[in-house]
C-alpha positions in Angstrom: -41.3 20.1 10.6 -40.6 19.7 6.5 -38.3 22.6 5.4 -41.5 24.5 4.0 -43.0 24.5 7.5 -38.9 25.0 8.9 -39.4 28.2 6.6 -42.7 29.3 8.3 -41.7 28.9 11.1 -38.5 31.1 10.8 -40.3 33.6 9.1 -42.8 33.9 13.0 -39.8 33.6 15.0 -38.3 36.8 13.6 -41.4 38.0 14.1 -41.9 37.5 17.6 -38.2 38.2 18.3 -38.6 41.4 17.4 -41.5 42.5 19.0 -39.8 40.5 21.9 -36.8 42.6 21.4 -39.1 45.8 21.2 -40.6 45.3 25.0 -36.1 44.9 26.5 -36.7 41.3 26.5 -34.0 39.3 25.7 -35.9 36.9 22.6 -35.7 33.1 23.0 -32.4 31.5 21.2 -34.0 28.5 18.5 -32.3 25.1 17.6 -33.3 23.9 14.0 -32.4 19.3 15.5 -32.5 17.4 12.3 -30.4 15.0 10.3 -26.8 15.6 8.0 -27.1 16.9 4.8 -31.7 18.5 4.7 -30.6 21.8 4.1 -31.1 23.4 8.0 -27.9 25.7 7.3 -29.4 26.8 4.6 -32.3 27.6 4.7 -32.2 29.2 8.6 -29.4 31.5 6.1 -31.6 32.3 3.2 -34.5 33.4 6.1 -32.5 35.7 7.9 -30.5 36.7 4.3 -34.2 37.6 3.5 -35.7 39.0 6.9 -32.6 42.4 6.5 -30.8 40.1 9.1 -27.1 39.6 9.0 -25.7 36.4 9.1 -22.9 35.4 11.5 -22.3 31.4 11.3 -20.0 29.9 14.4 -19.4 25.7 13.1 -18.7 24.7 17.1 -17.5 21.6 15.4 -14.9 22.1 13.9 -13.3 24.8 17.1 -11.2 23.5 19.5 -9.2 26.5 21.0 -11.7 28.8 23.7 -10.2 31.3 22.8 -12.2 31.4 20.2 -15.1 32.2 22.3 -14.1 34.6 24.5 -11.2 36.1 22.7 -7.4 36.2 23.2 -5.8 38.0 26.1 -4.1 41.3 25.1 -1.8 43.1 27.7 -3.0 47.4 28.3 -1.6 49.8 29.6 -3.0 52.8 31.8 -2.3 56.4 30.3 -4.3 59.5 31.6 -3.9 62.9 30.8 -5.6 65.8 33.7 -8.9 63.8 34.1 -9.3 61.9 30.9 -7.3 58.2 31.4 -7.1 55.1 29.3 -6.0 51.8 28.5 -4.3 51.1 25.5 -2.1 48.2 23.9 1.6 48.3 24.0 1.7 48.8 20.6 0.2 52.4 20.9 1.6 53.7 24.3 4.4 55.2 22.4 1.8 57.6 20.3 0.0 58.1 23.6 2.9 59.2 25.5 3.6 62.1 22.4 0.6 63.7 23.0 0.7 64.2 26.4 -0.3 61.4 27.8 1.9 59.7 31.2 1.5 56.2 31.6 0.5 55.8 34.6 3.0 52.1 35.7 -0.5 50.1 35.6 -1.2 47.2 33.9 -3.7 45.0 32.7 -5.0 41.9 30.5 -7.4 42.4 28.9 -9.3 40.3 25.6 -9.2 41.1 22.1 -12.9 40.3 21.2 -12.7 37.1 18.5 -13.1 39.1 14.9 -16.7 37.3 13.8 -18.4 39.4 16.8 -21.0 41.8 16.1 -19.9 45.6 17.4 -22.8 47.6 15.4 -24.9 48.3 18.7 -27.9 49.5 16.5 -27.7 46.8 14.4 -30.4 43.4 13.6 -29.0 39.7 13.0 -28.7 35.9 13.6 -26.0 34.2 15.4 -25.8 31.1 14.0 -24.3 27.9 16.7 -23.6 25.8 14.2 -23.4 22.3 15.3 -23.0 22.6 18.6 -23.8 19.2 20.0 -21.2 18.6 18.0 -18.5 20.1 19.8 -15.8 19.6 22.9 -17.7 19.9 26.3 -15.8 22.7 27.1 -17.9 24.6 24.3 -21.2 23.6 25.0 -21.5 24.4 28.2 -20.4 27.6 27.1 -23.2 28.4 24.3 -25.4 28.1 27.8 -23.4 31.4 29.4 -23.6 32.9 26.1 -27.5 31.7 25.9 -28.7 33.0 28.9 -25.8 35.9 29.1 -26.1 37.0 25.5 -21.9 36.9 25.7 -18.9 35.4 27.0 -15.7 36.9 28.1 -15.5 40.5 27.5 -18.6 40.5 24.6 -21.8 41.2 24.4 -24.3 40.2 21.5 -25.8 43.8 20.3 -29.4 44.3 21.4 -31.5 43.3 17.9 -29.0 40.1 18.1 -31.1 36.5 18.1 -29.2 33.3 18.7 -30.3 29.8 16.0 -28.0 27.5 16.8 -28.3 24.3 14.8 -27.8 20.3 16.1 -27.7 16.0 15.1 -30.3 13.2 16.1 -28.9 11.8 19.6 -29.0 8.5 19.5 -28.7 7.1 16.0 -25.4 7.2 13.6 -24.3 10.9 15.0 -21.4 11.5 17.3 -22.6 14.3 19.0 -22.9 15.0 22.6 -25.8 13.9 24.3 -27.6 17.8 26.5 -28.8 16.9 29.9 -32.0 18.7 30.9 -30.8 21.8 31.8 -28.8 22.9 28.5 -32.6 21.9 26.6 -33.7 23.8 28.8 -32.2 26.4 27.5 -33.5 27.4 24.3 -36.5 26.2 22.3 -35.8 22.8 19.4 -37.8 22.5 16.3 -37.2 19.3 14.8 -37.0 19.7 11.1 -36.9 16.0 8.0 -35.9 15.7 4.4 -38.5 15.0 1.7 -38.0 13.9 -2.0 -41.0 16.1 -2.5 -39.6 18.6 -0.9 -35.8 17.8 -2.7 -38.0 17.6 -6.1 -39.5 21.1 -6.4 -36.7 22.4 -5.6 -34.4 20.5 -7.8 -36.9 20.9 -10.6 -36.3 25.3 -10.7 -32.8 24.9 -10.4 -33.4 23.2 -14.0 -32.4 19.8 -12.9 -32.3 16.6 -15.3 -35.5 15.4 -14.6 -33.8 12.0 -14.9 -31.9 12.9 -12.2 -35.4 14.3 -10.2 -37.6 10.9 -11.6 
């Protein structure tokens, strides 16, 4: 597909995804695959924003620590007051004790959610996993779990959120990981290619010098 067809497809995909969400189903994940530099990320962001969705982009190819997905471990302490029970971080333990809570002596390790994880349960948005087949194998495995369960570690995507991915073609000049059948069946995929005509139309609207366009 060229850019115009991809734009039309993405708009319809969002409509279909909303219908699935209204029926209580998880919407399918969608991958846009194509060469570098043709505007995959830009067109996804443009369509998503124009439809009123929040947009969170996570470039998997740049991540080296799995904590960026699962979050980082923190110690929590159990305090009680009557029938009320709370698990609080060490920094707040003394504050709770001063308000008549009692520390039970129980401690557990939890994970602090990554800062990019959406936490507005009434929101709708798109989590865009960019360059996912350029990621380390550990992150690609984590992506499979995220697509299947819409959650990872201790956090979960709100019900109104949709997963998009982008990738570069395998078997060319790109340094990417090949996907097996199990990975490819986790999402839908469309192929996007560059178009001189689409670029020229954009360049004219952007006011670029006609000599450059020609």
